[in-house]
C-alpha positions, 0 to 999 in steps of 0.5 A, a space after each residue: 349222795 354217792 356211797 363211794 366215799 363211805 366204802 373207800 373210807 371203810 376199806 382204808 380202815 376208818 371206824 364207822 359208828 351206828 346207833 345199833 347192831 342191826 344197822 352195823 350189820 347192814 353197813 357191813 353187808 353193803 360194804 361186802 356187796 360193794 367189794 364184790 362189785 369192784 371185783 375183790 376176792 377178799 377183804 378185811 371185815 370193816 370196823 362198823 360198830 354199834 355205839 355201845 360196843 365202841 364205847 365199851 372198847 374205849 372203856 377197856 382202853 382207858 382201864 388198861 391205861 389207868 385212865 378209868 375205873 372198872 365201873 361203866 357209866 350209866 346209859 344217860 351219860 353215854 347218850 350225852 357222850 354220843 351227842 357230844 361225839 356227833 358235834 365234836 368228833 369221836 376222838 375229841 369226845 372220848 378224850 373229854 369223856 375219859 379225862 384222858 390227856 396225852 397218848 395211851 399207847 406205846 410208840 415204835 421208838 419205845 419198842 426199839 428202846 426196850 429191845 436195845 436195853 434187853 440186848 445190850 445194844 446188840 443188833 438183832 437178826 432173823 434166824 432160828 427163832 420161830 414165832 407162832 401167833 394167829 393171823 386174826 384174833 377174834 378176841 383181843 383179851 386172850 391171844 395165844 402166842 408161842 415161840 421156839 428157838 433152834 439151839 443146842 442148849 449146851 453150856 457152850 451155846 444156849 438161849 439165855 432169855 426171850 422177851 415178847 413185846 407188843 408194838 401198840 399196847 399201852 405197855 410194850 413189855 408182855 413177858 420175858 422167859 429165862 432159860 439155862 442149858 438144863 432147860 433142854 429146849 428154848 420154847 414156851 407158849 402163853 396168852 396175851 392181851 392186844 389193844 388192837 391190830 398190831 405187831 407182836 415181836 419176840 427177841 431171843 438173847 443167846 449166850 454169846 451175846 447175839 440176838 434173834 428177832 421175829 415178828 408177826 402182825 395180828 389183826 384184832 377184830 374184838 378189842 382186848 385193851 382197846 379195839 
């Protein structure tokens, strides 16, 4: 059988599960050779995971969404889940395994609704707001994020508050920072947890009622809330 469909699916973002880490590394290596053979000069590391690592990501996702406890299931139960996944499909088996009903992640509409509520319906524009995030986060449990707003920070013109959101976490809101003219500068840094690859959005509300907005895409290679 040709391996072309496999590599095309992996390149498109499909997740491949293997029985162990050794086999996962083997498939990652094969995919790299396939990319080179097709003239690629760069590519994203494919999502080829050993079964145990994928199950751990599912557990973290369910935990973050309040759908599971902190106790990991015994190995024998994991094996039964593995057999069920092979027969019913991984997504269906995961829902049965965790007893999850409905979605666990926020939607773009919820992100936009949160921004509208934060800004009182004002139109957000790009401008003097700078967002700094890593392009690739090797650990989704602790992703650094920083922002700064170019503002005189005077009584007549200053930044009132800045909100950070994640577009594909179980909850959209990450943090909100409040400022006054006495703050001197409107800037801050923190760390956040990202469930999987997604956009980080920051919105600044100014004293004149206007909004500034910026966003960056962060690729997560090891899941924080999920994977």
